[in-house]
C-alpha positions as CSV (number, residue, x, y, z in Angstrom):
1,M,65.9,142.9,85.5
2,G,66.6,146.4,86.8
3,N,64.4,148.4,89.1
4,T,62.2,151.1,87.5
5,V,62.0,154.3,89.4
6,L,58.6,156.0,89.1
7,N,58.3,159.7,89.6
8,R,55.5,161.1,91.7
9,K,53.4,161.9,88.7
10,E,53.6,158.4,87.4
11,I,52.6,157.0,90.8
12,F,49.6,159.3,90.9
13,M,48.4,158.3,87.5
14,G,48.1,154.6,88.2
15,A,46.1,152.3,86.0
16,D,43.2,154.6,85.2
17,S,45.5,157.4,83.8
18,K,43.4,160.3,85.2
19,K,44.8,163.7,84.5
20,I,47.2,164.9,87.1
21,Y,47.1,168.6,87.9
22,T,49.9,170.7,89.4
23,V,50.3,173.9,91.2
24,A,50.9,175.5,87.8
25,D,47.3,174.5,86.8
26,I,46.0,176.2,90.0
27,E,47.9,179.4,89.3
28,A,46.6,179.4,85.7
29,L,42.9,179.4,86.7
30,P,40.9,182.4,85.5
31,E,40.6,185.3,88.0
32,G,37.9,184.6,90.5
33,K,38.1,180.8,90.2
34,R,39.5,178.9,93.2
35,A,40.5,175.3,93.6
36,E,42.6,173.1,95.8
37,L,44.9,170.3,94.9
38,I,45.4,167.0,96.7
39,D,47.8,164.4,95.3
40,G,47.3,165.9,91.8
41,E,43.5,165.9,91.9
42,M,41.9,169.3,91.6
43,F,38.8,170.3,93.6
44,E,36.9,173.4,92.6
45,M,35.9,175.6,95.5
46,A,32.3,176.7,95.7
47,C,31.3,180.3,96.7
48,P,31.0,180.3,100.5
49,T,27.7,180.9,102.2
50,F,26.8,183.8,104.5
51,T,27.0,181.5,107.6
52,H,30.4,180.3,106.5
53,Q,31.8,183.8,106.1
54,S,30.2,185.0,109.3
55,M,31.9,182.1,111.2
56,L,35.2,182.7,109.4
57,S,35.1,186.4,110.3
58,W,34.4,185.7,113.9
59,L,37.1,183.1,114.3
60,N,39.7,185.2,112.5
61,A,38.9,188.2,114.7
62,K,39.0,186.2,118.0
63,I,42.2,184.5,117.3
64,A,44.0,187.5,115.8
65,I,43.0,189.7,118.7
66,H,44.4,187.1,121.1
67,V,47.7,186.9,119.2
68,M,48.1,190.7,119.1
69,E,47.2,191.2,122.8
70,H,49.8,188.6,123.8
71,N,52.5,189.7,121.3
72,G,52.5,186.2,119.9
73,P,54.9,185.2,117.1
74,C,52.1,183.6,115.1
75,R,50.0,185.1,112.3
76,V,46.4,184.4,111.6
77,L,45.4,184.4,107.9
78,P,41.9,183.8,106.6
79,A,41.1,182.3,103.2
80,P,41.9,182.9,100.5
81,F,45.5,182.3,101.4
82,A,47.8,179.8,99.5
83,V,49.3,176.9,101.5
84,Y,51.8,174.8,99.6
85,I,51.3,172.2,102.2
86,L,53.9,169.6,101.1
87,N,56.2,172.0,99.2
88,D,55.6,169.9,96.0
89,D,53.8,170.4,92.7
90,Y,50.8,168.3,93.6
91,N,49.3,169.6,96.8
92,Y,47.9,173.1,97.4
93,V,45.1,174.1,99.8
94,E,43.4,177.3,101.0
95,P,42.3,176.6,104.6
96,D,39.6,178.8,106.0
97,I,41.9,179.8,108.9
98,S,45.7,179.3,108.9
99,V,47.7,180.0,112.0
100,I,51.4,180.1,111.2
101,C,54.1,180.5,113.8
102,D,57.3,180.0,111.8
103,R,58.0,183.2,109.8
104,N,60.5,181.3,107.6
105,K,57.6,179.3,106.0
106,V,55.9,182.5,104.7
107,D,56.6,184.6,101.6
108,D,54.4,186.8,99.4
109,R,53.1,183.7,97.6
110,G,51.8,182.0,100.7
111,C,52.9,179.4,103.3
112,H,55.4,176.7,102.3
113,G,54.8,173.8,104.5
114,A,52.2,173.0,107.2
115,P,50.6,175.8,109.3
116,D,50.7,175.1,113.0
117,W,46.9,175.2,113.3
118,V,44.2,175.0,110.6
119,I,40.4,175.5,111.0
120,E,38.1,174.4,108.3
121,I,34.4,175.4,108.4
122,V,32.5,172.4,106.9
123,S,29.5,172.6,104.6
124,P,27.4,169.6,103.5
125,S,29.3,169.5,100.2
126,S,32.8,169.6,101.8
127,K,32.4,166.9,104.6
128,H,34.4,164.2,102.8
129,M,37.1,166.7,101.9
130,D,37.5,168.1,105.4
131,Y,37.0,164.9,107.4
132,V,38.9,162.5,105.2
133,R,41.1,164.0,102.4
134,K,42.3,167.1,104.2
135,L,42.7,165.3,107.5
136,A,45.1,162.7,105.9
137,L,47.0,165.5,104.1
138,Y,47.4,167.6,107.3
139,Q,48.6,164.6,109.3
140,T,51.1,163.8,106.6
141,A,52.3,167.4,106.5
142,G,53.1,167.6,110.2
143,M,50.4,170.1,111.2
144,R,50.1,170.5,115.0
145,E,46.4,171.1,115.4
146,Y,43.3,170.8,113.1
147,W,39.7,171.9,113.9
148,I,36.6,171.2,111.8
149,V,33.8,173.6,112.7
150,D,30.3,172.5,111.7
151,P,27.8,175.4,111.9
152,Q,24.8,173.1,111.0
153,Q,25.6,170.6,113.8
154,Q,26.9,173.3,116.1
155,S,30.0,171.2,116.8
156,V,33.7,171.4,116.6
157,T,35.9,168.4,116.0
158,V,39.4,168.9,117.4
159,Y,42.5,166.9,116.2
160,D,45.6,167.2,118.3
161,L,47.9,166.0,115.5
162,E,51.1,167.0,117.3
163,H,50.3,164.4,120.0
164,E,48.4,162.1,117.7
165,A,45.3,162.6,119.9
166,G,41.7,163.0,118.8
167,P,39.3,163.4,117.4
168,V,37.5,165.1,120.3
169,L,34.0,166.3,119.5
170,H,32.8,169.5,121.2
171,A,29.4,171.2,121.1
172,F,29.1,174.9,120.6
173,S,27.8,175.1,124.1
174,E,31.3,174.2,125.4
175,K,34.3,176.6,125.8
176,I,37.1,175.1,123.7
177,R,40.7,175.6,124.5
178,A,43.2,175.9,121.6
179,G,46.1,173.4,121.8
180,I,48.8,175.7,120.5
181,Y,47.7,178.6,122.9
182,E,47.0,177.4,126.4
183,D,45.3,180.7,127.3
184,L,43.1,180.9,124.2
185,V,39.5,179.7,124.8
186,L,36.8,180.1,122.2
187,D,33.2,180.4,123.3
188,F,31.1,179.5,120.3
189,N,28.0,180.5,122.2
190,E,29.1,184.1,121.7
191,F,29.0,183.5,117.9
192,V,25.5,181.9,118.1
193,S,24.1,184.7,120.2
194,Q,25.4,187.3,117.7
195,A,24.2,185.3,114.6
196,W,21.4,186.8,112.5
């Protein structure tokens, strides 16, 4: 009896034959609708909260200013920004913050492959996605560093994926050094003191 070769779509479908989505389905969503795709499963993205967007703006500004002041080769891109994380048809994410240091990965459609550093700002409804599904995907994709910022718990979980270290849990009261930039330290107390 010969071997049967299954394509990726057949492997995803398994015994329960759930619908498998592709990047084409993401791109066909109506304007204003956003979703992410992990192993062919689509996850609709909820409208972000004021706290989420405030944290996103603060982080983006702090990191971008540091990169510009040091003439760094990286670019800092806030969501929504397309990341074709595994360069396949079944995985697509829009991280809250993507730091990309390889210009060859980027075109007008988005990033093709893993950003060097991703930050996700977690909400109660996205905990499983950020701490489990995306962590596994980012590890597989070869990302260097992954942070999960939890405004409710005032904590930051840091994964040094490049050196397979972590997680390390930090409180907002600590100054946290970025792994990919030795001279970038983020002081989340600054954000807390400016919060409304």
